[in-house]
C-alpha positions in Angstrom: -19.4 -112.1 5.5 -23.1 -111.9 4.9 -25.0 -113.7 2.2 -27.1 -111.7 -0.2 -30.3 -112.9 1.4 -29.1 -112.1 4.9 -28.2 -108.5 3.7 -31.7 -108.2 2.1 -33.3 -109.3 5.3 -31.3 -106.6 7.2 -32.7 -104.0 4.7 -36.3 -105.3 5.2 -36.0 -105.3 9.0 -34.6 -101.7 9.0 -37.3 -100.6 6.5 -40.0 -101.7 8.9 -38.3 -99.6 11.7 -38.3 -96.6 9.4 -41.8 -97.4 8.0 -40.9 -97.4 4.4 -41.3 -100.1 1.7 -38.7 -100.6 -1.0 -40.2 -102.0 -4.2 -37.0 -104.0 -4.9 -33.7 -104.6 -3.3 -30.7 -105.4 -5.6 -27.1 -106.2 -5.0 -24.5 -105.7 -7.7 -21.1 -104.4 -8.3 -21.0 -100.6 -8.3 -17.8 -98.7 -9.2 -18.2 -95.3 -7.7 -20.7 -95.5 -4.8 -22.1 -97.8 -2.1 -25.8 -97.6 -3.0 -28.5 -95.8 -4.9 -32.3 -95.3 -4.7 -34.4 -94.9 -7.8 -37.5 -92.8 -8.0 -39.5 -96.0 -8.4 -38.4 -97.4 -5.1 -35.6 -99.7 -6.2 -32.6 -99.8 -3.8 -29.3 -101.0 -5.3 -26.4 -101.8 -3.0 -22.8 -102.6 -3.9 -21.9 -106.2 -3.2 -18.8 -105.1 -1.2 -21.2 -104.1 1.6 -21.6 -107.8 2.4 -18.0 -107.6 3.8 -18.4 -104.4 5.8 -19.1 -104.2 9.6 -22.7 -103.9 10.8 -22.4 -100.2 11.6 -21.2 -99.3 8.1 -23.9 -101.5 6.5 -26.6 -99.9 8.7 -25.4 -96.4 7.9 -25.7 -97.0 4.1 -29.0 -98.9 4.4 -30.7 -96.2 6.6 -29.4 -93.5 4.3 -30.9 -95.2 1.2 -34.2 -96.1 2.9 -34.7 -92.5 4.0 -34.5 -91.5 0.3 -37.7 -93.4 -0.3 -39.4 -90.6 1.7 -37.0 -87.7 1.1 -35.2 -87.8 -2.3 -32.7 -85.0 -1.4 -30.2 -84.3 1.4 -32.1 -81.5 2.9 -32.3 -80.5 6.5 -35.2 -82.9 7.4 -33.4 -85.8 5.7 -30.2 -85.1 7.8 -32.1 -84.8 11.0 -33.9 -88.1 10.5 -30.7 -89.8 9.4 -29.1 -88.8 12.6 -32.1 -89.9 14.7 -32.3 -93.3 13.0 -28.5 -93.9 13.2 -28.6 -93.3 16.9 -31.6 -95.5 17.4 -30.6 -98.4 15.3 -26.8 -98.6 15.8 
């Protein structure tokens, strides 16, 4: 199990690889989803991700970080998601 700070460090490290800068990284309990990205650059992740394997965490982190550039799930978003998943996993 990761600590909250270790998880936030993972997010920061991956954000450098993707060349985005989240304004804030939060961890809290979320009932219906793993994570969210606000239009102001705040990333919120469910605390249960601390117990997930690295590949699951990275998939969620990369997905949310890409929303800082592409706020929808359009074609370009999906292409870049697949590229970064292959590169970073």
